[in-house]
C-alpha positions as CSV (number, residue, x, y, z in Angstrom):
1,X,-20.4,-3.1,94.0
2,X,-17.5,-3.2,96.5
3,X,-18.0,-2.4,100.1
4,X,-15.0,-1.1,102.1
5,X,-14.8,-0.9,105.9
6,X,-12.0,0.8,107.6
7,X,-10.9,0.2,111.2
8,X,-8.0,0.9,113.5
9,X,-8.2,4.7,113.9
10,X,-7.9,6.4,117.3
11,X,-6.0,8.8,119.5
12,X,-2.2,8.5,119.7
13,X,0.6,10.7,120.9
14,X,3.0,12.3,118.6
15,X,5.8,9.8,117.7
16,X,3.5,6.9,118.1
17,X,2.1,4.4,115.6
18,X,-1.3,3.1,114.4
19,X,-2.3,0.4,111.9
20,X,-5.4,1.0,109.8
21,X,-7.2,-1.8,108.1
22,X,-9.6,-1.8,105.2
23,X,-11.7,-4.9,104.5
24,X,-13.3,-5.2,101.1
25,X,-16.3,-7.3,100.2
26,X,-18.6,-7.8,97.3
27,X,-17.2,-7.7,93.7
28,X,-13.6,-7.6,95.0
29,X,-12.3,-9.4,91.9
30,X,-12.8,-6.3,89.9
31,X,-10.6,-4.1,92.1
32,X,-7.2,-3.3,90.6
33,X,-5.8,-0.5,92.9
34,X,-6.5,0.2,96.5
35,X,-5.7,3.6,98.0
36,X,-5.7,5.5,101.2
37,X,-6.6,9.1,101.4
38,X,-7.1,11.5,104.3
39,X,-9.0,14.7,105.0
40,X,-8.2,17.1,107.7
41,X,-10.7,19.7,108.9
42,X,-11.0,22.6,106.5
43,X,-8.7,20.9,103.9
44,X,-9.2,18.9,100.8
45,X,-9.0,15.2,100.7
46,X,-5.4,14.2,99.9
47,X,-3.7,11.1,98.6
48,X,-1.7,9.1,101.1
49,X,-0.7,5.8,99.5
50,X,-1.9,3.1,97.0
51,X,-1.2,-0.5,96.2
52,X,-1.7,-2.4,93.0
53,X,-2.9,-5.9,93.5
54,X,-1.1,-7.0,90.3
55,X,2.5,-6.9,91.3
56,X,1.8,-5.6,94.8
57,X,3.6,-2.3,94.0
58,X,3.1,0.6,96.3
59,X,3.3,4.4,95.9
60,X,3.3,7.1,98.6
61,X,2.8,10.8,99.1
62,X,6.0,12.6,99.9
63,X,4.6,13.7,103.2
64,X,4.3,10.1,104.5
65,X,7.1,8.4,102.6
66,X,9.4,6.5,105.0
67,X,6.9,6.7,107.8
68,X,3.8,4.9,106.4
69,X,3.7,1.5,104.8
70,X,0.8,0.1,102.8
71,X,0.4,-3.6,102.4
72,X,-2.3,-6.0,101.2
73,X,-3.5,-9.5,101.9
74,X,-5.2,-10.9,98.8
75,X,-6.6,-13.9,100.6
76,X,-8.4,-11.7,103.1
77,X,-9.3,-8.9,100.7
78,X,-7.8,-6.5,103.1
79,X,-5.3,-3.7,102.9
80,X,-3.4,-2.1,105.7
81,X,-1.7,1.2,106.4
82,X,1.0,1.0,109.1
83,X,1.7,4.6,110.3
84,X,4.8,5.3,112.3
85,X,6.3,8.4,113.8
86,X,3.0,10.2,113.7
87,X,2.8,13.9,114.0
88,X,-0.1,16.3,114.6
89,X,-0.1,17.0,110.8
90,X,-1.3,13.5,110.3
91,X,-4.5,14.1,112.1
92,X,-7.4,13.5,109.7
93,X,-10.1,11.2,108.7
94,X,-8.5,8.4,106.7
95,X,-10.5,6.8,103.8
96,X,-9.9,3.6,102.0
97,X,-10.7,3.6,98.3
98,X,-10.8,1.0,95.5
99,X,-10.5,1.4,91.7
100,X,-11.7,-1.0,89.0
101,X,-9.1,-1.7,86.4
102,X,-11.1,0.0,83.7
103,X,-11.3,3.2,85.7
104,X,-7.7,3.2,86.7
105,X,-6.4,2.6,83.2
106,X,-8.3,5.7,81.9
107,X,-5.8,8.0,83.6
108,X,-3.3,5.8,85.6
109,X,-3.5,8.7,88.1
110,X,-3.7,6.9,91.5
111,X,-3.2,10.2,93.3
112,X,-6.6,11.6,92.2
113,X,-9.7,10.7,94.1
114,X,-11.6,10.7,90.8
115,X,-9.7,7.5,89.9
116,X,-11.5,5.5,92.6
117,X,-14.9,3.9,92.3
118,X,-15.6,2.9,95.8
119,X,-15.0,4.5,99.2
120,X,-15.2,3.5,102.8
121,X,-16.8,5.6,105.5
122,X,-13.5,6.7,107.0
123,X,-11.8,6.3,110.3
124,X,-10.6,9.2,112.5
125,X,-6.9,9.4,113.4
126,X,-6.0,12.0,116.0
127,X,-2.4,12.7,117.0
128,X,-1.8,14.7,120.1
129,X,1.3,16.8,120.3
């Protein structure tokens, strides 16, 4: 099992920045891809970004590309999501997720929530306009 704990959410004005963190513990050696998703009230959970530990490559949703940056620290088993130029449309609960290599390689679809085996409890991000 892998346990994920997010932190760093809060209230920020439009145009501001926040940095989310996700600390992983447990069987972290099995995780291959880490992702961030978000869910706004009344909407489905949507993909935000992901990082592959092997090669440290990142991939972003079009809606956040150029504003958000995902990074990882292998030594700390922690991933980050730096969010800049926030807008009201970014208001949501942000979730960290992890996929084992076997699960990821079944589809290679990091945009799908079904690819991920483990989820954090979420952290609220509210952007005031």
